[in-house]
C-alpha positions as CSV (number, residue, x, y, z in Angstrom):
1,M,64.0,-6.5,-46.1
2,P,64.8,-5.4,-42.3
3,K,65.9,-8.0,-39.7
4,E,62.8,-8.7,-37.0
5,A,63.8,-8.1,-33.6
6,K,64.6,-11.1,-31.8
7,Q,62.2,-11.9,-28.4
8,S,64.0,-12.9,-25.3
9,T,64.5,-16.7,-24.9
10,A,63.9,-16.1,-21.2
11,K,60.4,-17.9,-20.1
12,T,57.8,-16.0,-18.7
13,T,55.9,-17.9,-16.0
14,R,51.8,-17.0,-15.7
15,K,49.9,-17.9,-12.5
16,A,47.2,-20.4,-13.1
17,T,43.6,-18.6,-12.9
18,P,41.5,-20.4,-10.2
19,Q,39.2,-21.9,-12.8
20,Q,42.8,-23.4,-14.3
21,K,43.4,-24.7,-10.9
22,T,40.3,-26.8,-10.6
23,D,40.1,-28.0,-14.0
24,N,43.7,-29.3,-13.8
25,S,43.5,-30.9,-10.0
26,R,43.6,-34.5,-10.1
27,K,40.3,-36.6,-9.5
28,K,40.5,-37.9,-5.9
29,R,39.1,-41.8,-5.8
30,P,36.2,-42.5,-3.3
31,K,37.0,-44.2,0.1
32,K,37.3,-47.6,-0.1
33,D,34.3,-49.3,1.8
34,P,36.1,-51.4,5.1
35,N,33.3,-53.8,5.0
36,Q,34.2,-54.9,1.3
37,P,35.2,-58.6,1.1
38,K,39.0,-59.2,0.4
39,R,40.3,-60.8,-2.4
40,G,41.1,-64.8,-2.5
41,L,44.7,-65.5,-2.4
42,S,46.5,-67.3,-5.2
43,A,47.9,-70.4,-4.9
44,Y,51.4,-68.8,-5.1
45,M,50.6,-66.6,-1.9
46,F,49.7,-69.7,0.2
47,F,52.8,-71.4,-0.8
48,S,54.9,-68.1,0.0
49,Q,53.0,-67.8,3.7
50,D,53.9,-71.4,4.3
51,W,57.1,-71.6,3.0
52,R,58.7,-68.2,4.1
53,E,60.1,-68.7,7.4
54,R,61.5,-72.2,6.1
55,V,63.6,-70.3,3.5
56,K,64.5,-67.5,6.1
57,N,65.8,-70.2,8.4
58,E,67.8,-71.7,5.7
59,N,69.2,-68.3,4.2
60,P,69.3,-66.2,7.7
61,D,71.3,-63.4,5.5
62,A,69.0,-63.0,3.1
63,S,67.2,-59.3,2.2
64,F,63.0,-59.2,2.0
65,G,63.9,-59.4,-2.0
66,T,66.2,-62.2,-1.8
67,I,63.9,-64.2,-0.1
68,G,61.0,-63.4,-2.7
69,K,63.3,-64.7,-5.4
70,L,64.3,-67.9,-3.8
71,L,60.3,-68.6,-3.1
72,G,59.9,-67.6,-6.9
73,E,62.4,-70.2,-7.9
74,K,60.9,-73.0,-5.5
75,W,57.5,-72.2,-6.8
76,K,58.7,-72.7,-10.3
77,G,60.8,-76.1,-9.7
78,M,57.8,-77.5,-8.0
79,S,55.6,-80.4,-9.8
80,E,52.2,-80.0,-10.2
81,K,51.2,-82.8,-7.8
82,D,53.5,-80.7,-5.2
83,K,51.4,-77.5,-5.9
84,G,48.1,-79.3,-5.6
85,P,47.1,-78.5,-1.9
86,Y,48.2,-74.8,-2.7
87,N,45.8,-74.9,-5.7
88,D,42.8,-76.4,-3.7
89,M,43.5,-73.8,-1.1
90,A,43.4,-70.9,-3.5
91,A,40.0,-72.8,-5.1
92,K,38.4,-72.6,-1.8
93,D,39.4,-69.1,-1.1
94,K,37.8,-68.0,-4.4
95,K,34.7,-69.5,-3.6
96,R,34.9,-67.6,-0.3
97,Y,35.1,-64.3,-1.9
98,E,32.9,-65.1,-4.5
99,S,30.1,-65.8,-2.0
100,E,31.0,-62.9,0.4
101,K,31.2,-60.5,-2.7
102,A,28.0,-61.4,-3.8
103,A,26.4,-60.5,-0.1
104,Y,28.2,-57.6,0.1
105,D,26.6,-56.4,-3.7
106,K,23.0,-57.5,-2.1
107,G,23.7,-55.1,0.9
108,T,24.1,-57.7,3.4
109,Q,27.3,-59.4,5.2
110,P,27.3,-63.2,5.4
111,A,26.4,-64.3,8.9
112,D,28.6,-67.6,9.0
113,D,32.2,-65.7,10.2
114,D,30.3,-63.2,12.6
115,E,28.3,-65.8,14.6
116,E,31.2,-68.4,14.9
117,E,33.2,-65.2,16.4
118,E,30.7,-64.1,18.6
119,E,30.2,-67.6,19.9
120,D,34.1,-67.5,20.8
121,D,34.1,-64.2,22.3
122,S,31.1,-65.2,25.0
123,E,33.1,-68.3,26.4
């Protein structure tokens, strides 16, 4: 039997047709609504905000990542009693988010914060 001729090992590239380009392109996400309420913070995030400056002052040469590690270690070492105030803040923030989200889903914005800000501006 005769041997078959070897084909070239070089790859050939083909240009995509316009139809293929649109099919393979990524679907873009819709833009996020700027009026959508912000999610509630966790207890750890409240703790981080409260302690970050203290940890920075104790470790002035620490990088951003190192400060995060130190905060994480401190949080893990705290008792439930010490974490209590931060858990309470997180629970309040969760309730705030849920009420704002419910109002947002209904198509109305909560008037509590807007009225207070307007009063402060007029003074």
